[in-house]
mmCIF file of the N, C-alpha and C atoms, coordinates in Angstrom:
data_MODEL
# 
_entry.id   MODEL 
# 
loop_
_atom_site.group_PDB 
_atom_site.id 
_atom_site.type_symbol 
_atom_site.label_atom_id 
_atom_site.label_alt_id 
_atom_site.label_comp_id 
_atom_site.label_asym_id 
_atom_site.label_entity_id 
_atom_site.label_seq_id 
_atom_site.pdbx_PDB_ins_code 
_atom_site.Cartn_x 
_atom_site.Cartn_y 
_atom_site.Cartn_z 
_atom_site.occupancy 
_atom_site.B_iso_or_equiv 
_atom_site.pdbx_formal_charge 
_atom_site.auth_seq_id 
_atom_site.auth_comp_id 
_atom_site.auth_asym_id 
_atom_site.auth_atom_id 
_atom_site.pdbx_PDB_model_num 
ATOM 1   N N  . MET A 1 1  ? 35.156 36.363 80.841 1.00 0.00 ? 1  MET A N  1 
ATOM 2   C CA . MET A 1 1  ? 33.740 36.093 80.617 1.00 0.00 ? 1  MET A CA 1 
ATOM 3   C C  . MET A 1 1  ? 33.436 34.678 81.120 1.00 0.00 ? 1  MET A C  1 
ATOM 4   N N  . LYS A 1 2  ? 32.341 34.555 81.833 1.00 0.00 ? 2  LYS A N  1 
ATOM 5   C CA . LYS A 1 2  ? 31.938 33.251 82.365 1.00 0.00 ? 2  LYS A CA 1 
ATOM 6   C C  . LYS A 1 2  ? 30.988 32.575 81.368 1.00 0.00 ? 2  LYS A C  1 
ATOM 7   N N  . VAL A 1 3  ? 31.289 31.306 81.065 1.00 0.00 ? 3  VAL A N  1 
ATOM 8   C CA . VAL A 1 3  ? 30.537 30.550 80.064 1.00 0.00 ? 3  VAL A CA 1 
ATOM 9   C C  . VAL A 1 3  ? 29.890 29.335 80.741 1.00 0.00 ? 3  VAL A C  1 
ATOM 10  N N  . LEU A 1 4  ? 28.632 29.090 80.410 1.00 0.00 ? 4  LEU A N  1 
ATOM 11  C CA . LEU A 1 4  ? 27.887 27.942 80.930 1.00 0.00 ? 4  LEU A CA 1 
ATOM 12  C C  . LEU A 1 4  ? 27.874 26.833 79.887 1.00 0.00 ? 4  LEU A C  1 
ATOM 13  N N  . ILE A 1 5  ? 28.187 25.619 80.330 1.00 0.00 ? 5  ILE A N  1 
ATOM 14  C CA . ILE A 1 5  ? 28.147 24.448 79.442 1.00 0.00 ? 5  ILE A CA 1 
ATOM 15  C C  . ILE A 1 5  ? 27.108 23.494 80.011 1.00 0.00 ? 5  ILE A C  1 
ATOM 16  N N  . ARG A 1 6  ? 26.103 23.152 79.210 1.00 0.00 ? 6  ARG A N  1 
ATOM 17  C CA . ARG A 1 6  ? 25.021 22.267 79.663 1.00 0.00 ? 6  ARG A CA 1 
ATOM 18  C C  . ARG A 1 6  ? 24.988 20.994 78.824 1.00 0.00 ? 6  ARG A C  1 
ATOM 19  N N  . ASN A 1 7  ? 24.272 20.004 79.337 1.00 0.00 ? 7  ASN A N  1 
ATOM 20  C CA . ASN A 1 7  ? 24.049 18.720 78.666 1.00 0.00 ? 7  ASN A CA 1 
ATOM 21  C C  . ASN A 1 7  ? 25.345 17.918 78.494 1.00 0.00 ? 7  ASN A C  1 
ATOM 22  N N  . LEU A 1 8  ? 26.256 18.066 79.441 1.00 0.00 ? 8  LEU A N  1 
ATOM 23  C CA . LEU A 1 8  ? 27.467 17.249 79.431 1.00 0.00 ? 8  LEU A CA 1 
ATOM 24  C C  . LEU A 1 8  ? 27.133 15.842 79.898 1.00 0.00 ? 8  LEU A C  1 
ATOM 25  N N  . ALA A 1 9  ? 27.822 14.855 79.340 1.00 0.00 ? 9  ALA A N  1 
ATOM 26  C CA . ALA A 1 9  ? 27.674 13.485 79.831 1.00 0.00 ? 9  ALA A CA 1 
ATOM 27  C C  . ALA A 1 9  ? 28.171 13.451 81.274 1.00 0.00 ? 9  ALA A C  1 
ATOM 28  N N  . ARG A 1 10 ? 27.555 12.631 82.093 1.00 0.00 ? 10 ARG A N  1 
ATOM 29  C CA . ARG A 1 10 ? 27.967 12.522 83.502 1.00 0.00 ? 10 ARG A CA 1 
ATOM 30  C C  . ARG A 1 10 ? 29.415 12.043 83.626 1.00 0.00 ? 10 ARG A C  1 
ATOM 31  N N  . SER A 1 11 ? 29.917 11.394 82.584 1.00 0.00 ? 11 SER A N  1 
ATOM 32  C CA . SER A 1 11 ? 31.279 10.866 82.603 1.00 0.00 ? 11 SER A CA 1 
ATOM 33  C C  . SER A 1 11 ? 32.325 11.870 82.113 1.00 0.00 ? 11 SER A C  1 
ATOM 34  N N  . THR A 1 12 ? 31.895 13.004 81.572 1.00 0.00 ? 12 THR A N  1 
ATOM 35  C CA . THR A 1 12 ? 32.834 14.007 81.067 1.00 0.00 ? 12 THR A CA 1 
ATOM 36  C C  . THR A 1 12 ? 33.584 14.637 82.241 1.00 0.00 ? 12 THR A C  1 
ATOM 37  N N  . THR A 1 13 ? 34.904 14.776 82.089 1.00 0.00 ? 13 THR A N  1 
ATOM 38  C CA . THR A 1 13 ? 35.733 15.310 83.176 1.00 0.00 ? 13 THR A CA 1 
ATOM 39  C C  . THR A 1 13 ? 36.054 16.791 82.959 1.00 0.00 ? 13 THR A C  1 
ATOM 40  N N  . GLU A 1 14 ? 36.493 17.445 84.037 1.00 0.00 ? 14 GLU A N  1 
ATOM 41  C CA . GLU A 1 14 ? 36.924 18.843 83.932 1.00 0.00 ? 14 GLU A CA 1 
ATOM 42  C C  . GLU A 1 14 ? 38.081 18.973 82.946 1.00 0.00 ? 14 GLU A C  1 
ATOM 43  N N  . ALA A 1 15 ? 38.985 18.000 82.946 1.00 0.00 ? 15 ALA A N  1 
ATOM 44  C CA . ALA A 1 15 ? 40.130 18.038 82.030 1.00 0.00 ? 15 ALA A CA 1 
ATOM 45  C C  . ALA A 1 15 ? 39.662 18.029 80.571 1.00 0.00 ? 15 ALA A C  1 
ATOM 46  N N  . GLU A 1 16 ? 38.625 17.251 80.265 1.00 0.00 ? 16 GLU A N  1 
ATOM 47  C CA . GLU A 1 16 ? 38.102 17.198 78.890 1.00 0.00 ? 16 GLU A CA 1 
ATOM 48  C C  . GLU A 1 16 ? 37.464 18.528 78.499 1.00 0.00 ? 16 GLU A C  1 
ATOM 49  N N  . VAL A 1 17 ? 36.707 19.125 79.411 1.00 0.00 ? 17 VAL A N  1 
ATOM 50  C CA . VAL A 1 17 ? 36.074 20.422 79.144 1.00 0.00 ? 17 VAL A CA 1 
ATOM 51  C C  . VAL A 1 17 ? 37.156 21.489 78.964 1.00 0.00 ? 17 VAL A C  1 
ATOM 52  N N  . LEU A 1 18 ? 38.145 21.472 79.833 1.00 0.00 ? 18 LEU A N  1 
ATOM 53  C CA . LEU A 1 18 ? 39.260 22.418 79.749 1.00 0.00 ? 18 LEU A CA 1 
ATOM 54  C C  . LEU A 1 18 ? 39.948 22.322 78.389 1.00 0.00 ? 18 LEU A C  1 
ATOM 55  N N  . ALA A 1 19 ? 40.193 21.108 77.928 1.00 0.00 ? 19 ALA A N  1 
ATOM 56  C CA . ALA A 1 19 ? 40.852 20.895 76.634 1.00 0.00 ? 19 ALA A CA 1 
ATOM 57  C C  . ALA A 1 19 ? 40.015 21.473 75.483 1.00 0.00 ? 19 ALA A C  1 
ATOM 58  N N  . LEU A 1 20 ? 38.688 21.364 75.558 1.00 0.00 ? 20 LEU A N  1 
ATOM 59  C CA . LEU A 1 20 ? 37.812 21.914 74.515 1.00 0.00 ? 20 LEU A CA 1 
ATOM 60  C C  . LEU A 1 20 ? 37.970 23.430 74.414 1.00 0.00 ? 20 LEU A C  1 
ATOM 61  N N  . PHE A 1 21 ? 38.054 24.087 75.578 1.00 0.00 ? 21 PHE A N  1 
ATOM 62  C CA . PHE A 1 21 ? 38.091 25.553 75.596 1.00 0.00 ? 21 PHE A CA 1 
ATOM 63  C C  . PHE A 1 21 ? 39.485 26.126 75.387 1.00 0.00 ? 21 PHE A C  1 
ATOM 64  N N  . GLU A 1 22 ? 40.528 25.418 75.796 1.00 0.00 ? 22 GLU A N  1 
ATOM 65  C CA . GLU A 1 22 ? 41.896 25.936 75.648 1.00 0.00 ? 22 GLU A CA 1 
ATOM 66  C C  . GLU A 1 22 ? 42.283 26.135 74.192 1.00 0.00 ? 22 GLU A C  1 
ATOM 67  N N  . VAL A 1 23 ? 41.631 25.427 73.292 1.00 0.00 ? 23 VAL A N  1 
ATOM 68  C CA . VAL A 1 23 ? 41.888 25.598 71.858 1.00 0.00 ? 23 VAL A CA 1 
ATOM 69  C C  . VAL A 1 23 ? 41.563 27.037 71.428 1.00 0.00 ? 23 VAL A C  1 
ATOM 70  N N  . HIS A 1 24 ? 40.620 27.673 72.127 1.00 0.00 ? 24 HIS A N  1 
ATOM 71  C CA . HIS A 1 24 ? 40.135 28.999 71.747 1.00 0.00 ? 24 HIS A CA 1 
ATOM 72  C C  . HIS A 1 24 ? 40.814 30.136 72.495 1.00 0.00 ? 24 HIS A C  1 
ATOM 73  N N  . GLY A 1 25 ? 41.631 29.816 73.503 1.00 0.00 ? 25 GLY A N  1 
ATOM 74  C CA . GLY A 1 25 ? 42.333 30.876 74.242 1.00 0.00 ? 25 GLY A CA 1 
ATOM 75  C C  . GLY A 1 25 ? 42.573 30.478 75.690 1.00 0.00 ? 25 GLY A C  1 
ATOM 76  N N  . ALA A 1 26 ? 43.075 31.445 76.441 1.00 0.00 ? 26 ALA A N  1 
ATOM 77  C CA . ALA A 1 26 ? 43.402 31.206 77.850 1.00 0.00 ? 26 ALA A CA 1 
ATOM 78  C C  . ALA A 1 26 ? 42.143 30.914 78.658 1.00 0.00 ? 26 ALA A C  1 
ATOM 79  N N  . VAL A 1 27 ? 42.247 29.957 79.569 1.00 0.00 ? 27 VAL A N  1 
ATOM 80  C CA . VAL A 1 27 ? 41.143 29.606 80.450 1.00 0.00 ? 27 VAL A CA 1 
ATOM 81  C C  . VAL A 1 27 ? 41.563 29.931 81.889 1.00 0.00 ? 27 VAL A C  1 
ATOM 82  N N  . GLN A 1 28 ? 40.768 30.751 82.555 1.00 0.00 ? 28 GLN A N  1 
ATOM 83  C CA . GLN A 1 28 ? 41.053 31.156 83.927 1.00 0.00 ? 28 GLN A CA 1 
ATOM 84  C C  . GLN A 1 28 ? 40.636 30.072 84.916 1.00 0.00 ? 28 GLN A C  1 
ATOM 85  N N  . SER A 1 29 ? 39.450 29.480 84.680 1.00 0.00 ? 29 SER A N  1 
ATOM 86  C CA . SER A 1 29 ? 38.973 28.406 85.554 1.00 0.00 ? 29 SER A CA 1 
ATOM 87  C C  . SER A 1 29 ? 37.992 27.521 84.807 1.00 0.00 ? 29 SER A C  1 
ATOM 88  N N  . CYS A 1 30 ? 37.878 26.282 85.279 1.00 0.00 ? 30 CYS A N  1 
ATOM 89  C CA . CYS A 1 30 ? 36.963 25.306 84.696 1.00 0.00 ? 30 CYS A CA 1 
ATOM 90  C C  . CYS A 1 30 ? 36.409 24.484 85.849 1.00 0.00 ? 30 CYS A C  1 
ATOM 91  N N  . THR A 1 31 ? 35.084 24.496 86.002 1.00 0.00 ? 31 THR A N  1 
ATOM 92  C CA . THR A 1 31 ? 34.456 23.809 87.131 1.00 0.00 ? 31 THR A CA 1 
ATOM 93  C C  . THR A 1 31 ? 33.213 23.064 86.671 1.00 0.00 ? 31 THR A C  1 
ATOM 94  N N  . LEU A 1 32 ? 33.147 21.766 86.974 1.00 0.00 ? 32 LEU A N  1 
ATOM 95  C CA . LEU A 1 32 ? 31.917 21.010 86.766 1.00 0.00 ? 32 LEU A CA 1 
ATOM 96  C C  . LEU A 1 32 ? 31.130 21.042 88.070 1.00 0.00 ? 32 LEU A C  1 
ATOM 97  N N  . VAL A 1 33 ? 29.810 21.130 87.970 1.00 0.00 ? 33 VAL A N  1 
ATOM 98  C CA . VAL A 1 33 ? 28.975 21.115 89.161 1.00 0.00 ? 33 VAL A CA 1 
ATOM 99  C C  . VAL A 1 33 ? 28.733 19.657 89.535 1.00 0.00 ? 33 VAL A C  1 
ATOM 100 N N  . MET A 1 34 ? 29.075 19.328 90.780 1.00 0.00 ? 34 MET A N  1 
ATOM 101 C CA . MET A 1 34 ? 29.005 17.939 91.247 1.00 0.00 ? 34 MET A CA 1 
ATOM 102 C C  . MET A 1 34 ? 27.831 17.733 92.206 1.00 0.00 ? 34 MET A C  1 
ATOM 103 N N  . ASP A 1 35 ? 27.255 16.543 92.157 1.00 0.00 ? 35 ASP A N  1 
ATOM 104 C CA . ASP A 1 35 ? 26.190 16.153 93.078 1.00 0.00 ? 35 ASP A CA 1 
ATOM 105 C C  . ASP A 1 35 ? 26.837 15.879 94.438 1.00 0.00 ? 35 ASP A C  1 
ATOM 106 N N  . GLU A 1 36 ? 26.360 16.549 95.469 1.00 0.00 ? 36 GLU A N  1 
ATOM 107 C CA . GLU A 1 36 ? 26.987 16.398 96.788 1.00 0.00 ? 36 GLU A CA 1 
ATOM 108 C C  . GLU A 1 36 ? 26.726 15.030 97.413 1.00 0.00 ? 36 GLU A C  1 
ATOM 109 N N  . HIS A 1 37 ? 25.707 14.317 96.943 1.00 0.00 ? 37 HIS A N  1 
ATOM 110 C CA . HIS A 1 37 ? 25.378 13.016 97.531 1.00 0.00 ? 37 HIS A CA 1 
ATOM 111 C C  . HIS A 1 37 ? 26.219 11.877 96.965 1.00 0.00 ? 37 HIS A C  1 
ATOM 112 N N  . ASN A 1 38 ? 26.428 11.882 95.640 1.00 0.00 ? 38 ASN A N  1 
ATOM 113 C CA . ASN A 1 38 ? 27.180 10.768 95.047 1.00 0.00 ? 38 ASN A CA 1 
ATOM 114 C C  . ASN A 1 38 ? 28.513 11.183 94.426 1.00 0.00 ? 38 ASN A C  1 
ATOM 115 N N  . GLY A 1 39 ? 28.826 12.481 94.428 1.00 0.00 ? 39 GLY A N  1 
ATOM 116 C CA . GLY A 1 39 ? 30.108 12.945 93.921 1.00 0.00 ? 39 GLY A CA 1 
ATOM 117 C C  . GLY A 1 39 ? 30.254 12.913 92.412 1.00 0.00 ? 39 GLY A C  1 
ATOM 118 N N  . LYS A 1 40 ? 29.161 12.663 91.685 1.00 0.00 ? 40 LYS A N  1 
ATOM 119 C CA . LYS A 1 40 ? 29.210 12.611 90.220 1.00 0.00 ? 40 LYS A CA 1 
ATOM 120 C C  . LYS A 1 40 ? 28.765 13.947 89.627 1.00 0.00 ? 40 LYS A C  1 
ATOM 121 N N  . SER A 1 41 ? 29.167 14.174 88.390 1.00 0.00 ? 41 SER A N  1 
ATOM 122 C CA . SER A 1 41 ? 28.807 15.400 87.685 1.00 0.00 ? 41 SER A CA 1 
ATOM 123 C C  . SER A 1 41 ? 27.287 15.493 87.519 1.00 0.00 ? 41 SER A C  1 
ATOM 124 N N  . LYS A 1 42 ? 26.778 16.726 87.621 1.00 0.00 ? 42 LYS A N  1 
ATOM 125 C CA . LYS A 1 42 ? 25.348 16.963 87.379 1.00 0.00 ? 42 LYS A CA 1 
ATOM 126 C C  . LYS A 1 42 ? 25.072 17.229 85.901 1.00 0.00 ? 42 LYS A C  1 
ATOM 127 N N  . GLY A 1 43 ? 26.129 17.230 85.083 1.00 0.00 ? 43 GLY A N  1 
ATOM 128 C CA . GLY A 1 43 ? 25.935 17.403 83.642 1.00 0.00 ? 43 GLY A CA 1 
ATOM 129 C C  . GLY A 1 43 ? 26.066 18.825 83.146 1.00 0.00 ? 43 GLY A C  1 
ATOM 130 N N  . PHE A 1 44 ? 26.557 19.717 84.009 1.00 0.00 ? 44 PHE A N  1 
ATOM 131 C CA . PHE A 1 44 ? 26.821 21.079 83.536 1.00 0.00 ? 44 PHE A CA 1 
ATOM 132 C C  . PHE A 1 44 ? 27.985 21.669 84.312 1.00 0.00 ? 44 PHE A C  1 
ATOM 133 N N  . GLY A 1 45 ? 28.520 22.763 83.774 1.00 0.00 ? 45 GLY A N  1 
ATOM 134 C CA . GLY A 1 45 ? 29.661 23.391 84.421 1.00 0.00 ? 45 GLY A CA 1 
ATOM 135 C C  . GLY A 1 45 ? 29.912 24.776 83.862 1.00 0.00 ? 45 GLY A C  1 
ATOM 136 N N  . PHE A 1 46 ? 30.984 25.383 84.367 1.00 0.00 ? 46 PHE A N  1 
ATOM 137 C CA . PHE A 1 46 ? 31.329 26.755 83.985 1.00 0.00 ? 46 PHE A CA 1 
ATOM 138 C C  . PHE A 1 46 ? 32.802 26.836 83.615 1.00 0.00 ? 46 PHE A C  1 
ATOM 139 N N  . VAL A 1 47 ? 33.082 27.678 82.627 1.00 0.00 ? 47 VAL A N  1 
ATOM 140 C CA . VAL A 1 47 ? 34.458 27.990 82.243 1.00 0.00 ? 47 VAL A CA 1 
ATOM 141 C C  . VAL A 1 47 ? 34.570 29.502 82.253 1.00 0.00 ? 47 VAL A C  1 
ATOM 142 N N  . GLU A 1 48 ? 35.659 30.014 82.829 1.00 0.00 ? 48 GLU A N  1 
ATOM 143 C CA . GLU A 1 48 ? 35.915 31.452 82.789 1.00 0.00 ? 48 GLU A CA 1 
ATOM 144 C C  . GLU A 1 48 ? 37.114 31.706 81.902 1.00 0.00 ? 48 GLU A C  1 
ATOM 145 N N  . MET A 1 49 ? 36.919 32.639 80.965 1.00 0.00 ? 49 MET A N  1 
ATOM 146 C CA . MET A 1 49 ? 37.990 33.012 80.038 1.00 0.00 ? 49 MET A CA 1 
ATOM 147 C C  . MET A 1 49 ? 38.220 34.521 80.181 1.00 0.00 ? 49 MET A C  1 
ATOM 148 N N  . PRO A 1 50 ? 39.488 34.942 80.405 1.00 0.00 ? 50 PRO A N  1 
ATOM 149 C CA . PRO A 1 50 ? 39.764 36.369 80.620 1.00 0.00 ? 50 PRO A CA 1 
ATOM 150 C C  . PRO A 1 50 ? 39.508 37.248 79.395 1.00 0.00 ? 50 PRO A C  1 
ATOM 151 N N  . ASN A 1 51 ? 39.627 36.692 78.196 1.00 0.00 ? 51 ASN A N  1 
ATOM 152 C CA . ASN A 1 51 ? 39.429 37.470 76.974 1.00 0.00 ? 51 ASN A CA 1 
ATOM 153 C C  . ASN A 1 51 ? 38.024 37.210 76.421 1.00 0.00 ? 51 ASN A C  1 
ATOM 154 N N  . PRO A 1 52 ? 37.137 38.228 76.458 1.00 0.00 ? 52 PRO A N  1 
ATOM 155 C CA . PRO A 1 52 ? 35.762 38.028 75.958 1.00 0.00 ? 52 PRO A CA 1 
ATOM 156 C C  . PRO A 1 52 ? 35.693 37.578 74.499 1.00 0.00 ? 52 PRO A C  1 
ATOM 157 N N  . GLY A 1 53 ? 36.630 38.016 73.679 1.00 0.00 ? 53 GLY A N  1 
ATOM 158 C CA . GLY A 1 53 ? 36.646 37.605 72.271 1.00 0.00 ? 53 GLY A CA 1 
ATOM 159 C C  . GLY A 1 53 ? 36.889 36.110 72.138 1.00 0.00 ? 53 GLY A C  1 
ATOM 160 N N  . ASP A 1 54 ? 37.820 35.584 72.946 1.00 0.00 ? 54 ASP A N  1 
ATOM 161 C CA . ASP A 1 54 ? 38.084 34.145 72.949 1.00 0.00 ? 54 ASP A CA 1 
ATOM 162 C C  . ASP A 1 54 ? 36.854 33.381 73.422 1.00 0.00 ? 54 ASP A C  1 
ATOM 163 N N  . ALA A 1 55 ? 36.201 33.899 74.457 1.00 0.00 ? 55 ALA A N  1 
ATOM 164 C CA . ALA A 1 55 ? 35.013 33.240 75.003 1.00 0.00 ? 55 ALA A CA 1 
ATOM 165 C C  . ALA A 1 55 ? 33.895 33.190 73.959 1.00 0.00 ? 55 ALA A C  1 
ATOM 166 N N  . LYS A 1 56 ? 33.692 34.289 73.250 1.00 0.00 ? 56 LYS A N  1 
ATOM 167 C CA . LYS A 1 56 ? 32.646 34.334 72.217 1.00 0.00 ? 56 LYS A CA 1 
ATOM 168 C C  . LYS A 1 56 ? 32.953 33.357 71.088 1.00 0.00 ? 56 LYS A C  1 
ATOM 169 N N  . ALA A 1 57 ? 34.222 33.249 70.712 1.00 0.00 ? 57 ALA A N  1 
ATOM 170 C CA . ALA A 1 57 ? 34.625 32.300 69.662 1.00 0.00 ? 57 ALA A CA 1 
ATOM 171 C C  . ALA A 1 57 ? 34.370 30.869 70.126 1.00 0.00 ? 57 ALA A C  1 
ATOM 172 N N  . ALA A 1 58 ? 34.677 30.589 71.392 1.00 0.00 ? 58 ALA A N  1 
ATOM 173 C CA . ALA A 1 58 ? 34.456 29.246 71.943 1.00 0.00 ? 58 ALA A CA 1 
ATOM 174 C C  . ALA A 1 58 ? 32.966 28.920 71.958 1.00 0.00 ? 58 ALA A C  1 
ATOM 175 N N  . ILE A 1 59 ? 32.145 29.874 72.374 1.00 0.00 ? 59 ILE A N  1 
ATOM 176 C CA . ILE A 1 59 ? 30.688 29.665 72.410 1.00 0.00 ? 59 ILE A CA 1 
ATOM 177 C C  . ILE A 1 59 ? 30.181 29.345 71.005 1.00 0.00 ? 59 ILE A C  1 
ATOM 178 N N  . LYS A 1 60 ? 30.576 30.169 70.051 1.00 0.00 ? 60 LYS A N  1 
ATOM 179 C CA . LYS A 1 60 ? 30.108 29.995 68.668 1.00 0.00 ? 60 LYS A CA 1 
ATOM 180 C C  . LYS A 1 60 ? 30.528 28.636 68.104 1.00 0.00 ? 60 LYS A C  1 
ATOM 181 N N  . THR A 1 61 ? 31.752 28.237 68.381 1.00 0.00 ? 61 THR A N  1 
ATOM 182 C CA . THR A 1 61 ? 32.280 26.991 67.835 1.00 0.00 ? 61 THR A CA 1 
ATOM 183 C C  . THR A 1 61 ? 31.750 25.751 68.549 1.00 0.00 ? 61 THR A C  1 
ATOM 184 N N  . LEU A 1 62 ? 31.657 25.808 69.880 1.00 0.00 ? 62 LEU A N  1 
ATOM 185 C CA . LEU A 1 62 ? 31.337 24.608 70.661 1.00 0.00 ? 62 LEU A CA 1 
ATOM 186 C C  . LEU A 1 62 ? 29.844 24.360 70.864 1.00 0.00 ? 62 LEU A C  1 
ATOM 187 N N  . ASN A 1 63 ? 29.014 25.402 70.802 1.00 0.00 ? 63 ASN A N  1 
ATOM 188 C CA . ASN A 1 63 ? 27.576 25.202 71.006 1.00 0.00 ? 63 ASN A CA 1 
ATOM 189 C C  . ASN A 1 63 ? 27.027 24.257 69.932 1.00 0.00 ? 63 ASN A C  1 
ATOM 190 N N  . GLY A 1 64 ? 26.359 23.187 70.376 1.00 0.00 ? 64 GLY A N  1 
ATOM 191 C CA . GLY A 1 64 ? 25.765 22.234 69.440 1.00 0.00 ? 64 GLY A CA 1 
ATOM 192 C C  . GLY A 1 64 ? 26.709 21.130 68.994 1.00 0.00 ? 64 GLY A C  1 
ATOM 193 N N  . THR A 1 65 ? 27.928 21.080 69.539 1.00 0.00 ? 65 THR A N  1 
ATOM 194 C CA . THR A 1 65 ? 28.854 20.014 69.167 1.00 0.00 ? 65 THR A CA 1 
ATOM 195 C C  . THR A 1 65 ? 28.631 18.781 70.044 1.00 0.00 ? 65 THR A C  1 
ATOM 196 N N  . LYS A 1 66 ? 29.099 17.654 69.561 1.00 0.00 ? 66 LYS A N  1 
ATOM 197 C CA . LYS A 1 66 ? 28.924 16.386 70.274 1.00 0.00 ? 66 LYS A CA 1 
ATOM 198 C C  . LYS A 1 66 ? 30.154 16.090 71.116 1.00 0.00 ? 66 LYS A C  1 
ATOM 199 N N  . VAL A 1 67 ? 29.941 15.860 72.405 1.00 0.00 ? 67 VAL A N  1 
ATOM 200 C CA . VAL A 1 67 ? 31.003 15.493 73.339 1.00 0.00 ? 67 VAL A CA 1 
ATOM 201 C C  . VAL A 1 67 ? 30.518 14.277 74.119 1.00 0.00 ? 67 VAL A C  1 
ATOM 202 N N  . ASP A 1 68 ? 31.239 13.184 74.051 1.00 0.00 ? 68 ASP A N  1 
ATOM 203 C CA . ASP A 1 68 ? 30.837 11.938 74.737 1.00 0.00 ? 68 ASP A CA 1 
ATOM 204 C C  . ASP A 1 68 ? 29.394 11.549 74.400 1.00 0.00 ? 68 ASP A C  1 
ATOM 205 N N  . ASN A 1 69 ? 29.034 11.622 73.120 1.00 0.00 ? 69 ASN A N  1 
ATOM 206 C CA . ASN A 1 69 ? 27.705 11.257 72.615 1.00 0.00 ? 69 ASN A CA 1 
ATOM 207 C C  . ASN A 1 69 ? 26.574 12.171 73.073 1.00 0.00 ? 69 ASN A C  1 
ATOM 208 N N  . ASN A 1 70 ? 26.883 13.322 73.642 1.00 0.00 ? 70 ASN A N  1 
ATOM 209 C CA . ASN A 1 70 ? 25.867 14.309 74.012 1.00 0.00 ? 70 ASN A CA 1 
ATOM 210 C C  . ASN A 1 70 ? 26.091 15.580 73.202 1.00 0.00 ? 70 ASN A C  1 
ATOM 211 N N  . ILE A 1 71 ? 25.000 16.204 72.751 1.00 0.00 ? 71 ILE A N  1 
ATOM 212 C CA . ILE A 1 71 ? 25.094 17.497 72.082 1.00 0.00 ? 71 ILE A CA 1 
ATOM 213 C C  . ILE A 1 71 ? 25.102 18.551 73.189 1.00 0.00 ? 71 ILE A C  1 
ATOM 214 N N  . ILE A 1 72 ? 26.245 19.241 73.339 1.00 0.00 ? 72 ILE A N  1 
ATOM 215 C CA . ILE A 1 72 ? 26.354 20.213 74.428 1.00 0.00 ? 72 ILE A CA 1 
ATOM 216 C C  . ILE A 1 72 ? 25.779 21.567 74.010 1.00 0.00 ? 72 ILE A C  1 
ATOM 217 N N  . ARG A 1 73 ? 25.340 22.319 75.023 1.00 0.00 ? 73 ARG A N  1 
ATOM 218 C CA . ARG A 1 73 ? 24.855 23.681 74.815 1.00 0.00 ? 73 ARG A CA 1 
ATOM 219 C C  . ARG A 1 73 ? 25.799 24.618 75.558 1.00 0.00 ? 73 ARG A C  1 
ATOM 220 N N  . VAL A 1 74 ? 26.289 25.622 74.858 1.00 0.00 ? 74 VAL A N  1 
ATOM 221 C CA . VAL A 1 74 ? 27.280 26.546 75.419 1.00 0.00 ? 74 VAL A CA 1 
ATOM 222 C C  . VAL A 1 74 ? 26.770 27.975 75.217 1.00 0.00 ? 74 VAL A C  1 
ATOM 223 N N  . LYS A 1 75 ? 26.748 28.751 76.312 1.00 0.00 ? 75 LYS A N  1 
ATOM 224 C CA . LYS A 1 75 ? 26.310 30.139 76.208 1.00 0.00 ? 75 LYS A CA 1 
ATOM 225 C C  . LYS A 1 75 ? 26.955 30.961 77.317 1.00 0.00 ? 75 LYS A C  1 
ATOM 226 N N  . LYS A 1 76 ? 26.847 32.273 77.187 1.00 0.00 ? 76 LYS A N  1 
ATOM 227 C CA . LYS A 1 76 ? 27.353 33.160 78.227 1.00 0.00 ? 76 LYS A CA 1 
ATOM 228 C C  . LYS A 1 76 ? 26.539 32.913 79.486 1.00 0.00 ? 76 LYS A C  1 
ATOM 229 N N  . ALA A 1 77 ? 27.221 32.790 80.620 1.00 0.00 ? 77 ALA A N  1 
ATOM 230 C CA . ALA A 1 77 ? 26.522 32.570 81.890 1.00 0.00 ? 77 ALA A CA 1 
ATOM 231 C C  . ALA A 1 77 ? 25.839 33.855 82.307 1.00 0.00 ? 77 ALA A C  1 
ATOM 232 N N  . GLU A 1 78 ? 24.625 33.735 82.820 1.00 0.00 ? 78 GLU A N  1 
ATOM 233 C CA . GLU A 1 78 ? 23.874 34.893 83.301 1.00 0.00 ? 78 GLU A CA 1 
ATOM 234 C C  . GLU A 1 78 ? 24.405 35.293 84.677 1.00 0.00 ? 78 GLU A C  1 
ATOM 235 N N  . ALA A 1 79 ? 24.404 36.584 84.953 1.00 0.00 ? 79 ALA A N  1 
ATOM 236 C CA . ALA A 1 79 ? 24.818 37.058 86.274 1.00 0.00 ? 79 ALA A CA 1 
ATOM 237 C C  . ALA A 1 79 ? 23.756 36.651 87.304 1.00 0.00 ? 79 ALA A C  1 
ATOM 238 N N  . LYS A 1 80 ? 24.217 36.334 88.506 1.00 0.00 ? 80 LYS A N  1 
ATOM 239 C CA . LYS A 1 80 ? 23.278 35.886 89.549 1.00 0.00 ? 80 LYS A CA 1 
ATOM 240 C C  . LYS A 1 80 ? 22.403 37.028 90.017 1.00 0.00 ? 80 LYS A C  1 
# 
C-alpha cells in the first residue's frame, strides 16, 4: 500500500521517515519529493509497505504526530 506523508519539515530526511514507518512493519520504498531547482525536500513524500495491515496501523499511529516540530499528515495515497 502506498502512503502519502505531508507537512514534513524541509530538513527531515528519508532515513528519518523510513525509521518512523519501519516500527510498523516492512517498508518496500521510501521517497521524499525533492525540488529540482535547489535539491531540497518539498515537504512531502511516499512510503510503500507490502502489508496493507501494517500500512493502516502506521497511518493511524503517525497521522497528527510531531516530527521535527511539524505536525505531519499521513494517509493512503490516491491512485493517479
